[in-house]
C-alpha positions as CSV (number, residue, x, y, z in Angstrom):
1,M,121.3,127.4,163.2
2,V,119.7,126.3,166.7
3,E,121.7,126.8,169.7
4,H,121.8,124.3,172.2
5,V,123.2,123.5,176.0
6,F,126.4,121.2,175.2
7,G,127.7,118.3,177.2
8,G,126.9,116.4,180.1
9,D,125.7,119.5,182.1
10,W,122.3,119.1,180.3
11,T,121.5,117.5,183.7
12,K,121.7,120.4,185.7
13,E,121.0,123.0,183.0
14,K,117.2,122.3,182.7
15,L,116.8,122.5,186.5
16,N,118.8,125.5,186.6
17,R,116.5,127.3,184.5
18,V,113.6,126.1,186.0
19,S,114.6,126.8,189.6
20,K,115.3,130.5,188.4
21,Y,111.6,130.5,187.5
22,L,110.5,129.1,191.0
23,S,112.6,131.8,192.8
24,A,110.7,134.7,190.7
25,Y,107.7,133.1,191.2
26,V,107.6,132.7,195.2
27,Q,108.8,136.2,195.3
28,I,105.4,137.6,193.5
29,L,103.3,135.3,195.2
30,K,104.6,135.4,198.5
31,D,102.4,138.5,199.6
32,R,99.3,137.6,197.6
33,D,96.6,135.8,199.1
34,Y,96.9,132.3,197.0
35,H,97.6,128.9,198.0
36,Y,100.5,128.2,195.7
37,S,102.0,124.7,195.2
38,Y,104.7,123.1,193.3
39,I,104.1,119.7,191.6
40,D,106.8,117.5,190.2
41,A,104.9,114.7,188.3
42,F,107.7,112.5,187.8
43,A,109.8,113.3,191.0
44,G,111.6,109.9,191.5
45,T,111.3,108.1,188.3
46,G,115.1,108.7,187.7
47,Y,116.7,107.4,184.3
48,V,117.8,104.3,185.1
49,N,116.9,101.9,182.2
50,S,118.7,101.1,178.8
51,K,115.8,100.7,176.5
52,L,112.3,102.9,176.5
53,S,109.4,101.0,175.4
54,V,106.9,102.4,173.4
55,E,104.2,99.7,172.6
56,D,106.1,97.4,170.4
57,E,109.1,99.3,169.9
58,Q,112.2,99.5,171.8
59,I,114.1,102.4,171.6
60,E,117.9,102.3,172.8
61,I,118.4,105.2,175.5
62,F,121.3,107.8,175.3
63,P,124.0,107.0,177.4
64,E,123.7,110.1,179.3
65,L,120.0,108.9,180.6
66,T,121.5,105.8,182.5
67,E,125.0,106.9,183.6
68,G,125.8,108.6,187.1
69,E,125.5,112.1,186.3
70,G,121.5,111.7,184.9
71,K,120.5,109.8,187.7
72,E,122.1,112.2,190.2
73,F,120.3,115.1,188.5
74,I,116.8,113.5,188.7
75,E,117.3,112.5,192.4
76,G,118.1,116.0,193.4
77,S,115.3,117.7,191.4
78,A,112.8,117.7,194.5
79,R,115.7,118.9,196.4
80,I,116.2,122.2,194.3
81,A,112.6,122.9,194.5
82,L,112.4,122.4,198.0
83,G,115.7,124.9,198.2
84,V,113.4,127.8,196.9
85,K,113.1,130.3,199.5
86,P,110.6,131.6,200.3
87,S,108.8,128.3,200.0
88,F,106.0,127.1,198.2
89,R,102.8,126.7,200.3
90,Q,102.6,123.0,199.5
91,Y,104.8,120.6,197.6
92,Y,103.4,117.5,195.4
93,F,106.1,114.6,194.6
94,I,104.5,112.1,192.4
95,D,105.8,108.6,191.6
96,K,103.8,105.4,191.0
97,D,106.6,103.1,191.9
98,P,106.0,102.5,195.9
99,K,109.9,102.4,196.5
100,K,110.9,105.7,195.1
101,A,107.6,107.2,196.7
102,R,109.3,105.8,200.0
103,D,112.3,107.7,199.1
104,L,110.7,110.7,198.4
105,E,109.0,110.2,202.1
106,R,112.2,110.3,203.7
107,M,113.0,113.9,202.4
108,K,110.4,115.1,204.6
109,L,113.1,114.6,207.3
110,D,115.5,117.1,206.0
111,F,112.4,119.5,205.3
112,P,110.5,119.3,208.2
113,E,108.9,123.0,207.9
114,S,107.8,122.4,204.3
115,H,104.5,121.0,203.7
116,I,105.2,118.1,201.6
117,S,102.4,115.5,200.0
118,V,104.3,112.0,198.3
119,I,101.8,110.7,195.7
120,S,102.2,107.2,194.9
121,E,100.1,106.7,191.6
122,D,100.0,107.4,187.9
123,S,100.9,111.2,187.6
124,N,98.0,111.4,184.8
125,V,95.5,110.3,186.9
126,F,96.7,112.5,190.1
127,L,97.1,115.9,187.8
128,K,93.5,115.3,186.2
129,R,91.9,115.0,189.7
130,F,94.0,117.9,191.0
131,C,93.4,120.1,188.0
132,K,89.5,119.4,188.1
133,E,88.9,119.6,191.9
134,S,90.7,122.5,193.0
135,D,89.5,125.8,193.3
136,W,91.3,128.0,190.8
137,R,90.1,131.3,192.2
138,K,92.0,130.8,195.1
139,Q,94.8,128.5,194.0
140,R,97.9,128.9,191.7
141,A,100.6,126.3,190.7
142,V,103.7,125.3,188.9
143,I,104.0,121.8,187.4
144,F,107.1,120.4,186.2
145,L,106.9,117.4,183.7
146,D,110.0,115.5,183.3
147,P,108.9,112.3,181.9
148,Y,111.2,109.8,180.9
149,G,109.7,109.1,177.7
150,M,106.2,109.6,176.0
151,Q,103.7,109.3,179.4
152,I,102.1,112.7,179.0
153,P,98.9,112.1,177.0
154,W,97.6,115.4,175.4
155,T,94.5,115.2,177.8
156,T,96.7,115.9,180.6
157,I,97.9,119.0,178.8
158,Q,94.7,120.1,178.0
159,D,93.5,119.4,181.9
160,I,96.3,121.8,183.1
161,A,95.7,124.6,180.4
162,N,91.8,124.5,181.2
163,T,92.8,125.4,184.9
164,G,93.5,129.1,184.4
165,G,95.8,128.7,187.2
166,I,99.1,126.6,186.5
167,D,102.2,127.8,185.0
168,L,103.8,124.4,183.1
169,W,107.2,123.7,182.6
170,Y,107.6,120.5,180.3
171,L,110.5,118.4,179.3
172,F,108.8,117.2,175.9
173,P,110.7,114.0,174.4
174,A,111.3,115.6,171.1
175,G,114.7,114.0,170.2
176,I,114.8,110.9,172.5
177,A,111.6,109.7,171.4
178,I,109.3,112.0,169.0
179,N,111.9,112.2,166.4
180,R,113.2,108.7,166.6
181,L,109.6,107.3,166.0
182,L,109.4,109.2,162.9
183,R,110.4,106.7,160.1
184,R,112.0,108.8,157.3
185,D,109.7,106.0,154.9
186,G,106.6,107.0,156.8
187,K,106.2,103.3,158.1
188,I,105.1,103.7,161.4
189,S,103.0,100.9,163.0
190,I,99.6,101.7,164.2
191,K,100.4,101.4,167.7
192,I,102.9,103.8,167.3
193,K,100.7,106.4,165.5
194,D,98.0,106.2,168.1
195,R,100.6,107.2,170.8
196,L,102.0,109.8,168.8
197,N,98.3,111.1,168.2
198,Q,97.8,110.9,172.1
199,T,101.2,112.9,172.5
200,F,100.3,115.7,170.1
201,G,96.8,115.5,170.5
202,S,96.0,115.7,166.8
203,T,96.6,113.5,163.7
204,D,97.6,116.5,161.4
205,W,101.4,115.9,162.4
206,F,101.9,113.4,160.1
207,D,100.6,115.1,156.7
208,L,103.0,117.9,158.3
209,F,105.8,115.8,158.8
210,Y,105.7,113.8,155.5
211,Q,105.5,114.3,151.7
212,A,103.5,111.7,149.4
213,N,105.2,110.8,146.4
214,Q,103.3,108.8,143.8
215,N,105.2,106.4,141.6
216,L,104.3,103.5,138.7
217,D,104.9,100.1,140.2
218,L,106.1,97.2,137.8
219,F,102.4,96.5,136.7
220,G,102.0,100.2,135.8
221,E,99.9,101.2,139.0
222,N,100.1,104.3,141.0
223,T,101.7,103.7,144.5
224,I,102.1,106.5,147.2
225,E,105.6,106.4,149.1
226,Y,106.1,109.0,151.8
227,N,109.5,110.7,152.7
228,K,109.9,112.4,156.1
229,I,110.8,116.4,155.3
230,A,110.5,117.6,159.0
231,D,113.4,118.1,161.3
232,L,113.7,118.9,164.8
233,E,113.2,122.5,164.3
234,D,109.9,121.7,162.4
235,I,108.8,119.3,165.6
236,K,109.4,122.0,167.9
237,K,107.4,124.6,165.9
238,Y,104.4,122.3,165.9
239,F,104.7,121.5,169.5
240,I,104.8,125.2,170.5
241,G,101.8,126.1,168.2
242,R,99.9,123.1,169.9
243,L,100.7,124.6,173.2
244,K,99.5,127.9,172.0
245,E,96.3,126.8,170.9
246,V,95.2,125.8,174.4
247,F,97.6,128.1,176.8
248,H,95.7,131.1,176.8
249,G,98.0,133.1,179.2
250,G,101.0,132.4,176.7
251,V,103.9,130.1,175.7
252,A,107.5,131.0,175.5
253,E,109.0,131.5,171.8
254,N,112.1,130.0,172.8
255,P,112.2,126.7,174.4
256,L,115.4,125.3,175.2
257,W,117.1,122.2,173.6
258,L,119.1,120.1,175.9
259,V,121.5,117.9,174.1
260,N,123.8,115.2,175.0
261,S,127.8,115.4,174.5
262,R,127.6,114.4,171.3
263,N,125.3,117.6,170.4
264,T,122.2,115.3,170.2
265,P,119.0,116.8,171.1
266,L,117.4,114.8,173.5
267,Y,114.6,117.0,175.0
268,L,112.9,120.3,174.5
269,L,112.6,122.6,177.7
270,C,109.2,124.2,177.3
271,F,107.1,126.8,179.3
272,A,103.2,127.5,178.9
273,C,101.0,129.7,181.3
274,S,97.3,128.8,181.6
275,N,96.2,132.2,183.1
276,R,95.1,134.8,180.6
277,N,95.6,137.6,182.7
278,V,99.2,137.2,183.4
279,K,101.6,138.4,180.8
280,S,104.7,138.7,182.8
281,A,104.8,135.0,183.6
282,V,105.9,134.0,179.9
283,K,108.4,137.2,180.0
284,I,110.1,135.9,182.9
285,A,110.2,132.1,181.6
286,Q,111.8,133.6,177.9
287,H,114.1,135.3,180.2
288,V,115.3,132.2,182.0
289,L,115.2,130.2,178.8
290,E,117.7,132.5,176.9
291,Q,120.9,131.2,175.8
292,P,123.9,132.4,177.6
293,E,125.8,135.3,175.7
294,K,129.1,134.4,174.5
295,K,131.0,136.8,177.0
296,Q,132.2,136.4,180.9
297,P,129.6,134.9,182.5
298,S,128.2,136.9,185.3
299,N,127.0,135.1,188.7
300,K,124.1,137.5,189.2
301,T,120.7,136.8,187.7
302,T,118.2,139.6,187.1
303,Y,114.7,139.2,186.0
304,P,112.4,141.9,183.8
305,T,110.6,144.7,186.0
306,I,107.4,143.2,186.5
307,P,105.0,146.5,187.3
308,G,101.2,145.0,188.4
309,L,101.7,141.4,187.9
310,N,98.4,140.1,188.9
311,I,99.0,136.2,189.0
């Protein structure tokens, strides 16, 4: 059985984990000669719509994404990163909605000493340019991908992995979108299949997630029917395997399921490191992703010893 983070606190839980990693990250890099940045690719999106549109499908969104707590959380995500000390050398907050970008701009008044850039454009366009034009011999970055649904194609993940200098936190929409588009009978529209192919960066998911059965129809001819055999754990293992194929620095083996108050999995919080020379980054991420122990909670956060880390 998979352990989950329960209740409405999923919105806070995910950023508490990422915040712990950011705190360890800046402590390690503060005395190193790198220009290191934090990038929030969906900084002002917010969970405000009642439906998620994926091509010709309309998916009802879980209530937790449209009610106050979810909205409050996403509005505070950029502020949590800005509150990490010591500060990142640069912050990039991206949202293609001009109104939300203006809201992000106002945060500069509250953090006058931080170097904040607000970009109002499609996150995939910005990330492709940032990944390819940056000098990764001198730069490092942490990217937080928290998409509303399936806005991140695999090409963006590949661009991030190719840098060799980015640590990625990705809230993968395994439950809220992926699993709900995988019809039990395998009768998935061409448009939805194309979107799933783009998200996974492969087409082999269908053969892995479905079993083909031959049946005779009324006319004695063979027909093929498909039955879904994959559950959420299968989707998780497949996606983590895909990440491992491109992130040579390693991938956290214990991604965290975030569920709603009904214990329905929404997202899978994943970590991947693109720098093959850094082994401790994954250890730290796996540490902060660990499930809370079933004992008296401690207010003290500890991290593994990191001898000779070379980020």
